[in-house]
C-alpha positions in Angstrom: 0.0 0.0 0.0 1.5 3.4 -1.0 1.0 6.6 0.8 -1.2 9.3 -0.5 1.0 12.1 -2.0 0.0 15.7 -1.6 0.3 18.6 -4.0 1.1 21.8 -1.9 -2.1 23.6 -1.4 -3.3 26.9 -2.6 -3.3 28.7 0.8 -4.7 32.2 1.2 -5.0 34.1 4.4 -7.3 37.0 4.9 -7.5 40.1 7.1 -10.7 39.3 9.0 -12.0 42.9 8.7 -15.5 41.9 9.5 -16.7 44.1 6.6 -18.7 41.3 4.8 -21.0 41.0 7.8 -21.5 44.6 8.6 -25.0 45.9 7.7 -26.0 49.4 6.7 -29.1 51.3 8.0 -31.3 49.2 5.7 -29.9 45.9 7.0 -27.8 45.3 3.9 -24.3 43.8 3.9 -21.8 45.3 1.4 -22.6 42.9 -1.5 -26.4 43.4 -1.0 -25.9 47.2 -0.9 -23.9 47.0 -4.2 -26.7 45.1 -5.8 -29.5 47.4 -4.4 -27.8 50.4 -6.1 -28.5 48.7 -9.4 -32.2 47.8 -8.5 -33.5 49.9 -11.4 -31.8 47.8 -14.1 -34.1 45.6 -16.2 -31.4 42.9 -16.6 -29.2 42.4 -13.6 -26.4 39.7 -13.2 -25.1 39.1 -9.7 -21.8 37.2 -9.5 -21.0 36.6 -5.9 -19.6 33.7 -3.9 -21.6 31.2 -1.8 -22.7 32.6 1.6 -22.4 36.2 0.5 -26.1 36.8 0.7 -27.4 36.6 -2.8 -30.9 35.4 -1.7 -31.5 38.4 0.5 -30.0 40.7 -2.1 -32.7 39.5 -4.4 -35.4 40.1 -1.8 -34.4 43.7 -1.5 -34.4 44.2 -5.3 -37.7 42.3 -5.8 -39.6 44.2 -3.2 -38.5 47.5 -4.8 -39.5 46.3 -8.3 -42.9 45.2 -6.9 -43.7 48.2 -4.8 -41.9 51.1 -6.6 -41.2 50.0 -10.2 -44.7 48.8 -11.1 -44.0 45.1 -11.7 -46.9 42.9 -10.9 -45.2 39.7 -9.6 -41.9 38.1 -8.9 -41.0 34.5 -9.8 -38.0 33.0 -8.1 -36.5 30.0 -10.0 -34.1 27.6 -8.2 -32.4 24.4 -9.6 -33.7 22.1 -6.9 -36.3 22.0 -4.2 -33.9 22.1 -1.3 -32.7 25.6 -2.3 -36.3 27.0 -2.2 -35.9 27.4 1.6 -33.4 30.2 0.9 -36.3 32.4 -0.1 -38.6 31.7 2.9 -40.1 34.6 4.8 -37.7 37.2 6.1 -38.5 40.1 8.6 -36.4 42.6 6.7 -38.0 45.5 8.5 -36.6 44.3 11.8 -33.2 45.2 10.4 -34.1 48.6 8.9 -35.7 47.8 5.5 -39.0 49.4 4.6 -40.8 46.0 3.9 -40.8 42.4 4.9 -40.3 39.5 2.5 -43.3 37.2 2.6 -44.1 34.2 0.5 -47.6 32.7 0.8 -47.0 29.0 1.7 -49.0 27.6 -1.3 -46.8 29.6 -3.7 -43.5 28.1 -2.5 -43.8 25.2 -4.9 -40.5 23.8 -3.6 -42.4 22.8 -0.4 -45.5 21.5 -2.2 -46.0 17.7 -2.8 -46.0 16.3 -6.3 -43.5 16.5 -9.2 -42.5 19.5 -11.3 -44.8 18.5 -14.2 -47.8 18.5 -11.9 -47.0 22.0 -10.5 -47.4 23.7 -13.8 -51.1 24.5 -13.1 -50.0 26.1 -9.8 -47.7 28.4 -11.8 -50.7 29.5 -14.0 -52.9 29.9 -10.9 -50.3 32.2 -9.4 -50.0 34.2 -12.6 -53.8 34.7 -12.6 -53.8 35.7 -8.9 -53.1 39.0 -7.1 -50.3 37.4 -5.0 -46.8 38.8 -5.4 -44.1 36.0 -5.0 -43.8 32.5 -6.4 -40.8 30.2 -5.7 -40.4 27.1 -8.0 -37.8 24.9 -9.6 -36.1 25.4 -12.9 -38.0 22.4 -14.2 -41.5 23.7 -13.1 -40.7 27.0 -14.7 -39.6 25.4 -18.0 -42.7 23.3 -18.2 -44.9 26.3 -17.5 -43.2 28.4 -20.3 -43.6 25.4 -22.7 -47.3 25.2 -21.9 -48.4 28.8 -21.5 -45.8 30.7 -23.6 -43.7 33.7 -22.7 -46.4 36.4 -23.1 -48.2 35.4 -19.9 -45.1 36.4 -17.9 -45.0 40.0 -19.2 -44.4 42.8 -16.6 -43.0 40.4 -14.1 -39.6 39.8 -12.4 -38.0 36.5 -13.2 -35.1 35.7 -10.9 -32.9 32.7 -11.7 -30.8 31.3 -8.9 -27.6 29.3 -9.6 -27.6 30.8 -13.1 -24.7 28.7 -14.3 -27.3 25.9 -15.0 -28.2 28.0 -18.0 -26.2 27.9 -21.2 -26.2 29.4 -24.6 -26.5 25.9 -26.1 -29.6 25.2 -28.2 -30.0 22.0 -26.1 -30.5 24.0 -22.9 -34.2 24.6 -22.5 -34.0 27.2 -19.8 -31.3 29.1 -21.7 -33.6 29.1 -24.8 -36.5 30.4 -22.8 -34.5 33.2 -21.3 -33.3 34.2 -24.8 -36.9 34.5 -25.8 -37.8 36.6 -22.8 -34.8 38.9 -23.6 -35.9 39.2 -27.2 -39.5 40.1 -26.2 -38.1 42.6 -23.7 -41.3 42.6 -21.5 -39.9 41.2 -18.2 -37.2 42.1 -15.8 -34.5 39.4 -15.2 -32.2 39.0 -12.2 -29.5 36.2 -12.6 -27.6 35.0 -9.6 -24.6 32.7 -9.4 -21.4 32.0 -7.5 -19.6 30.6 -10.5 -20.4 32.3 -13.8 -19.0 29.5 -16.0 -19.9 25.9 -16.9 -18.0 22.7 -16.8 -18.6 22.1 -20.5 -17.0 25.5 -21.3 -20.2 26.6 -23.2 -21.0 30.3 -22.5 -23.9 30.8 -20.0 -25.4 33.5 -22.2 -25.1 34.4 -25.9 -22.9 37.5 -26.2 -25.7 39.7 -27.6 -27.9 38.8 -24.6 -25.1 39.1 -22.0 -24.4 42.6 -23.2 -27.8 43.7 -22.0 -27.1 42.8 -18.4 -25.7 45.1 -15.8 -23.2 43.1 -13.8 -22.6 43.3 -10.1 -19.4 41.4 -9.1 -18.5 40.6 -5.5 -15.3 38.6 -5.4 -14.1 35.7 -3.2 -11.3 38.0 -2.0 -13.8 40.7 -0.9 -16.0 38.1 0.8 -13.4 36.2 2.7 -11.3 39.2 3.5 -14.3 40.8 5.1 -15.2 37.8 7.3 -15.1 38.1 11.1 -13.9 34.6 12.0 -12.7 32.6 9.0 -9.1 33.6 8.3 -7.5 31.0 6.0 -8.6 28.8 3.1 -6.5 25.9 1.8 -7.0 23.9 -1.4 -5.1 20.7 -1.6 -4.8 17.7 -4.0 -3.7 14.2 -2.9 -2.7 11.5 -5.3 -3.1 7.9 -4.3 -2.7 4.4 -5.8 -4.9 1.3 -5.2 -8.3 1.8 -3.5 -9.2 5.3 -2.1 -10.6 3.7 1.0 -7.1 2.6 2.0 -6.0 6.3 2.0 -8.9 8.4 2.9 -8.1 8.4 6.7 -4.7 10.0 5.8 -6.6 13.2 4.8 -9.9 12.9 6.8 -9.3 14.4 10.2 -12.1 13.4 12.7 -11.5 16.6 14.6 -12.7 18.7 11.7 -16.3 19.3 10.7 -16.2 17.6 7.3 -18.4 16.9 4.3 -17.1 13.8 2.4 -18.2 13.3 -1.2 -17.5 9.7 -2.3 -17.1 9.0 -6.0 -19.9 8.4 -8.5 -20.5 4.7 -8.9 -19.6 4.9 -12.6 -16.3 6.6 -12.0 -13.0 4.7 -11.9 -12.3 5.7 -8.3 -15.5 4.0 -7.1 -15.3 0.5 -5.7 -18.8 -0.1 -7.3 -20.4 -0.6 -3.9 -21.2 2.7 -2.3 -22.7 1.2 0.9 -19.5 -0.7 1.5 -17.5 2.4 0.9 -19.4 4.3 3.5 -19.0 1.4 6.0 -15.3 1.5 5.4 -15.1 5.2 6.2 -17.2 4.7 9.3 -15.0 1.9 10.5 -11.9 4.0 9.9 -13.4 6.7 12.2 -13.9 4.3 15.1 -16.4 1.7 16.5 -20.0 1.9 15.4 -22.4 2.4 18.3 -25.7 2.3 16.4 -27.8 5.2 15.1 -29.7 8.0 16.8 -33.4 7.1 16.6 -34.4 10.8 16.2 -31.9 12.2 13.7 -30.8 8.9 12.0 -27.1 10.0 12.5 -24.6 7.1 12.8 -22.8 7.2 16.2 -19.1 6.4 16.2 -16.9 6.0 19.2 -13.4 7.2 18.3 -10.1 5.8 19.8 -9.6 8.9 21.8 -13.0 8.5 23.6 -15.1 11.0 21.6 -18.5 10.2 20.1 -18.9 11.3 16.5 -22.3 11.9 14.8 -22.1 11.1 11.1 -24.9 11.9 8.7 -25.1 9.2 5.9 -26.7 10.7 2.8 -25.7 7.7 0.6 -28.1 5.3 2.3 -30.6 3.9 -0.3 -33.3 3.5 2.3 -35.6 6.5 1.5 -37.2 6.6 5.0 -33.8 6.6 6.8 -32.3 9.1 4.4 -35.2 11.5 4.7 -34.9 11.4 8.5 -31.3 12.4 8.2 -32.1 15.2 5.7 -34.8 16.5 8.0 -32.4 16.5 10.9 -29.8 18.4 8.9 -32.3 21.0 7.8 -33.8 21.5 11.3 -33.5 25.3 11.8 -33.4 24.8 15.6 -29.9 23.3 15.1 -28.5 25.7 12.5 -26.3 27.4 15.0 -25.4 24.3 17.0 -21.9 23.3 16.2 -22.2 19.9 17.9 -25.4 18.9 16.1 -23.4 16.8 13.5 -19.7 16.1 13.0 -19.3 14.5 9.5 -21.6 14.3 6.5 -21.0 11.6 3.9 -22.7 12.2 0.6 -22.6 11.3 -3.1 -24.8 13.6 -5.1 -26.2 15.7 -2.3 -24.8 18.4 0.1 -23.3 20.5 -2.7 -25.1 23.4 -4.4 -27.1 25.5 -1.9 -26.4 23.2 1.0 -25.9 25.4 4.1 -23.9 24.0 7.0 -21.9 26.9 8.4 -19.7 24.8 10.6 -18.1 22.8 7.7 -14.3 23.2 8.0 -13.3 20.6 5.4 -14.8 19.6 2.1 -13.2 16.3 1.1 -14.0 15.0 -2.4 -12.9 11.7 -3.8 -12.3 11.7 -7.6 -12.8 14.5 -10.0 -16.4 15.7 -10.1 -18.3 16.4 -13.3 -17.2 20.0 -13.7 -15.2 22.9 -12.4 -18.5 24.5 -11.5 -19.3 21.6 -9.2 -15.8 21.9 -7.6 -16.4 25.6 -6.8 -19.8 24.8 -5.4 -18.3 22.1 -3.1 -15.6 24.5 -1.9 -18.4 26.9 -1.1 -19.8 24.5 1.5 -16.7 25.2 3.6 -16.4 28.9 3.2 -19.2 30.0 5.5 -18.1 32.3 8.4 -18.8 30.9 11.9 -17.6 31.7 15.4 -14.5 29.7 16.3 -14.0 28.6 12.7 -10.7 30.1 11.6 -9.5 27.8 8.8 -11.3 25.9 6.1 -10.0 23.6 3.4 -10.9 21.7 0.3 -9.2 18.4 -0.5 -9.5 16.4 -3.7 -8.3 12.8 -3.4 -7.4 11.6 -6.9 -6.0 8.3 -8.3 -2.5 8.8 -9.6 -2.0 8.2 -13.3 -0.3 4.9 -14.1 0.9 4.5 -17.7 0.6 0.7 -17.4 -3.1 0.9 -16.6 -5.6 0.4 -19.4 -7.5 3.4 -18.1 -4.4 5.7 -18.2 -6.1 8.2 -20.5 -9.0 8.6 -18.1 -6.6 9.0 -15.2 -4.6 11.6 -17.0 -7.8 13.5 -17.9 -8.8 13.5 -14.2 -5.4 14.8 -13.2 -5.6 17.6 -15.8 -9.0 18.5 -14.6 -7.8 18.7 -11.0 -5.0 21.0 -12.1 -7.4 23.1 -14.1 -9.6 23.5 -11.0 -6.6 24.5 -8.9 -5.6 27.1 -11.4 -9.1 28.5 -11.6 -9.5 28.7 -7.8 -6.1 30.5 -7.6 -7.6 33.0 -10.0 -11.0 33.2 -8.2 -9.4 33.8 -4.8 -7.2 36.6 -6.0 -8.2 40.3 -6.0 -9.3 41.9 -9.2 -6.7 43.0 -11.8 -6.9 46.4 -13.5 -4.2 46.6 -16.1 -3.2 50.0 -17.6 -0.5 50.8 -20.3 2.8 52.2 -19.0 3.4 55.5 -20.6 5.4 58.7 -20.0 2.3 60.2 -18.5 1.7 57.3 -16.0 1.6 58.3 -12.4 0.4 57.1 -9.0 -3.4 56.7 -8.6 -5.2 57.9 -5.5 -6.1 55.1 -3.1 -3.5 52.7 -4.3 -0.6 51.5 -2.1 2.6 50.9 -4.1 4.6 49.1 -1.3 7.7 50.2 0.6 9.4 51.6 -2.5 6.4 53.7 -3.4 5.7 54.8 -7.0 8.7 54.8 -9.2 8.3 56.4 -12.7 11.3 54.3 -13.9 9.6 51.0 -13.5 6.2 49.4 -14.2 4.3 49.8 -10.9 2.0 47.6 -9.0 -0.6 49.4 -6.8 -3.1 47.8 -4.5 -6.4 49.3 -3.2 -7.6 47.4 -0.1 -10.9 49.2 -0.1 -11.8 48.1 -3.6 -9.8 44.8 -3.4 -8.0 45.4 -6.7 -4.6 45.7 -8.3 -3.7 48.4 -10.7 -0.7 47.2 -12.7 1.2 49.1 -15.4 2.3 47.0 -18.4 4.4 48.4 -21.3 2.8 47.8 -24.7 -0.6 46.8 -23.4 -3.5 47.2 -25.8 -6.5 48.9 -24.1 -10.0 47.8 -24.9 -11.9 50.4 -27.0 -15.5 49.3 -27.1 -17.9 49.2 -24.1 -18.2 45.5 -24.4 -14.5 44.8 -24.5 -14.0 47.1 -21.5 -16.7 45.2 -19.6 -15.1 41.8 -20.4 -11.7 43.0 -19.2 -13.2 44.3 -16.0 -15.8 41.6 -15.3 -15.1 38.4 -17.3 -11.4 37.7 -17.2 -12.0 34.7 -14.9 -14.5 33.3 -17.4 -12.0 33.6 -20.2 -9.3 32.0 -18.1 -11.7 29.2 -17.2 -12.3 28.4 -20.9 -8.5 28.4 -21.4 -7.6 26.1 -18.6 -10.4 23.7 -19.5 -9.0 23.3 -23.0 -7.5 19.8 -22.9 -5.0 20.4 -25.7 -3.8 23.6 -24.0 -3.3 21.9 -20.7 -1.5 18.9 -22.2 0.9 21.0 -24.2 1.5 23.4 -21.4 2.4 20.7 -18.9 4.0 18.0 -21.0 5.4 19.3 -24.3 9.1 19.9 -23.8 9.4 21.7 -27.1 6.5 24.2 -26.4 7.0 27.8 -27.3 4.8 29.6 -24.7 3.4 32.0 -27.2 1.7 29.1 -28.9 -0.5 29.0 -25.8 -0.7 32.7 -24.8 -1.1 34.0 -28.4 -2.5 31.1 -30.5 -4.6 29.1 -28.1 -5.8 32.0 -26.0 -6.4 34.1 -29.2 -8.6 31.3 -30.6 -10.6 31.1 -27.4 -11.2 34.9 -27.5 -12.3 34.8 -31.1 -14.7 31.9 -30.6 -16.1 33.4 -27.4 -16.4 37.0 -28.6 -16.7 37.0 -32.4 -18.5 40.3 -32.3 -15.4 42.2 -31.1 -13.1 43.7 -33.7 -9.5 42.4 -33.9 -8.0 45.1 -31.7 -10.5 44.5 -28.9 -10.0 40.7 -29.2 -6.3 41.3 -28.7 -6.9 43.6 -25.7 -9.0 40.9 -24.0 -6.4 38.3 -24.8 -3.6 40.3 -23.3 -5.6 41.1 -20.2 -6.5 37.5 -19.6 -3.0 36.2 -20.1 -1.6 38.9 -17.8 -4.1 38.0 -15.1 -3.3 34.3 -15.3 0.5 34.6 -15.6 0.9 37.3 -12.9 -1.1 35.1 -10.4 1.1 32.1 -11.3 4.3 34.1 -10.9 3.2 35.6 -7.6 2.2 32.1 -6.3 5.7 30.8 -7.2 7.4 33.6 -5.3 5.1 33.0 -2.3 5.6 29.3 -2.3 9.3 29.5 -2.8 9.9 32.2 -0.1 11.3 31.2 3.3 8.0 31.5 5.0 5.9 30.1 2.2 2.4 31.4 2.5 3.0 32.6 6.1 3.0 36.2 4.9 -0.8 36.0 5.3 -3.1 38.1 3.2 -0.3 40.0 1.6 1.4 36.9 0.0 -0.2 37.3 -3.5 0.1 41.1 -3.4 3.8 40.9 -2.4 4.4 38.2 -5.0 3.1 40.4 -7.8 5.0 43.4 -6.6 8.2 41.3 -6.2 7.9 39.9 -9.7 7.3 43.3 -11.2 10.4 44.7 -9.4 12.5 41.7 -10.4 11.8 42.2 -14.1 11.9 46.1 -13.8 10.1 46.6 -17.2 6.9 44.6 -17.1 5.9 44.4 -20.8 3.2 42.4 -22.6 5.8 40.5 -24.7 7.5 39.3 -21.6 4.2 38.1 -20.1 3.4 36.3 -23.3 6.7 34.4 -23.1 5.7 32.7 -19.8 4.2 29.2 -19.9 1.0 29.6 -17.8 1.3 26.1 -16.6 4.9 26.1 -15.7 4.3 26.4 -11.9 1.6 23.7 -12.0 4.2 21.3 -13.6 6.7 22.2 -11.0 4.3 21.2 -8.3 3.5 17.9 -10.1 7.2 17.2 -10.4 7.5 17.4 -6.6 4.5 15.0 -6.2 4.8 12.3 -8.8 7.9 10.2 -9.2 10.2 11.1 -12.1 9.4 7.8 -13.8 5.6 8.3 -13.6 5.9 11.8 -14.9 7.9 10.6 -17.9 5.4 7.9 -18.6 2.5 10.3 -18.6 4.4 12.7 -20.8 5.1 9.9 -23.2 1.5 8.9 -23.4 0.4 12.5 -24.2 3.1 13.3 -26.6 2.5 10.0 -28.5 -0.9 11.2 -29.7 0.1 14.9 -30.2 -0.3 16.4 -33.6 2.6 18.8 -34.4 0.4 21.4 -36.1 -3.2 21.7 -37.1 -4.6 23.7 -40.0 -6.4 25.9 -37.6 -3.2 26.6 -35.5 -1.3 27.3 -38.7 -3.8 29.9 -39.8 -3.6 31.6 -36.4 0.2 31.5 -36.6 0.0 33.0 -40.1 -2.1 35.9 -38.8 0.5 36.5 -36.1 3.2 36.4 -38.8 1.4 39.2 -40.8 1.3 41.3 -37.6 5.0 40.6 -37.2 5.6 41.7 -40.8 3.7 45.0 -40.2 5.8 45.7 -37.2 9.2 44.7 -38.6 8.9 45.0 -42.4 9.6 41.3 -43.0 8.1 37.8 -42.5 9.3 35.6 -39.6 12.4 33.5 -40.5 12.4 29.7 -40.2 16.1 29.9 -39.1 15.6 32.6 -36.5 17.2 32.1 -33.1 13.9 33.1 -31.5 11.6 30.1 -31.0 8.4 32.1 -31.4 9.5 33.6 -34.7 10.5 30.1 -36.0 7.0 28.8 -35.0 5.2 31.6 -36.8 7.4 30.8 -39.9 6.4 27.2 -39.6 2.8 28.2 -39.6 3.3 30.1 -42.8 5.2 27.3 -44.4 2.5 24.8 -43.4 -0.2 26.8 -45.2 2.0 27.3 -48.3 2.5 23.5 -48.5 -1.2 22.9 -48.1 -2.0 25.4 -50.8 0.6 23.8 -53.1 -0.8 20.3 -52.4 -4.3 21.5 -53.2 -3.2 23.2 -56.4 -1.3 20.1 -57.6 -3.9 17.6 -56.3 
């Protein structure tokens, strides 16, 4: 039996300012106040982490639209019944607001018996009534639109929670309906999500529809930095061999409040017997003492004399499982830290599940998407008294080149790395990049570190109040259109998500020893931008590309400096800030060409090299490189476009014999197209 091997975690420490929980005179926390300022917008997109208060923010906005903006009704649409409770009655006037949030019990269809199809008539009955608020599932809403059409919803607010379930794909029914509502332009829409991206990399909204939304973004950094109790968040990955049940106790600490997600029964990590897997975990914790007759929790006596209460949500017995679910949802125990110690789940206890005491989200095997990973991490990022540290651990089978399922294992490893890269980006403050010019100067409200602002270098300023960097980059292309400016300000993480989810990009960035970094930063990122934002002109596409690459690479370089420093991440909440500043000072002139020459996945590879044996790493590299195509027609065309830009700037085409690897690669792209043209002419 081999030991589980750990990848050093992403570790971020925050200042605990308490700002996230401080309410204004209307009872609104900072994120909710920011949303309320935009309450007059017809189309409003709220991007904010789990536990930041999106549900209550919607209540404030909905009440204003109903009582002051002339809308007749509000329909709240949630992905599953359990999330409907987030919109139960709230005495908002008790905290300073001018009205209370009230939902007539019969109109919260998430609490009503029957299936979604049978609740369609209830939706129509509500529309025909004088009542103001309906709560239903995505499915009930879709069926109602299918049956009654979109016109019957005119002059109403439609609020969609967990908006990442929507997609611009023609196969996504909810997305198609919302597109019809936007085209008709007779409703108000509020979209809410903690992760505005999808696991399949399909855009959530079509570009022309997304452009109509006013976006309110509240970052993870703002949320966690403003907590009162939670100070640190760790994200770790552990590789194992053999059965995961032989290793899980190496990462499962019975002293921590933990949600364990065991693997899907169809995944390679599963032992194909979920009940036995749960029993194995229970026996690893201690001696079973029976179950509590009221809650249904499993009672475990630990070797150190404690008694653990474990909620088993994997149990196939519907009656027993419902008893456990009811006990977990009991509002009388919401603030009771000792109510339950560990929750074991398979498909439950993820999106919208609220257990503020959770300190550790432990997931076995890669989940279905990056979105799901972010949602699971969100279970552990609630603020609670006495809870100072939270962590997410992904236990993943190590790739073995001798295994028949090696490609699947490699894919899971790549997805885990992509999730890590994404979370590093999500947890960072915002980036605001500006060109370095002779007119550049210090900006009010920004701290430039001990050295202060220096006109002879590219400067890095940080504004703690707005939680954003301002970084000067020589040669940076600025966005010109309103949409490109919005993308650079609001959507860089979504662009980076699409980039790190691209399998070819990840494989080459990690395992191609002959890689020229610009092939990723210019060609692959350029293609993603063009595919995602075809309506932008070439200059704006280039601006978005540069901003996205800069955000990703500067985060990676800052992480490397922090991890390689003497105290690692011990610098606390300034580690990333100091890392970015240090990198900028080290290179003195921070220019876009330099940033483009950095492999975005270099640091991820360095971490893997510390974790996997050299032989295993070589085997995986051989498997990937054996199936790699040297150059595709699409890549050659992109290289040729870059070659034309090179010619415009230098008066000549790139040379195939150049000492510069990127120039040679562009020349290869041109030569590839010339050969293809000659073959077509002669063939």
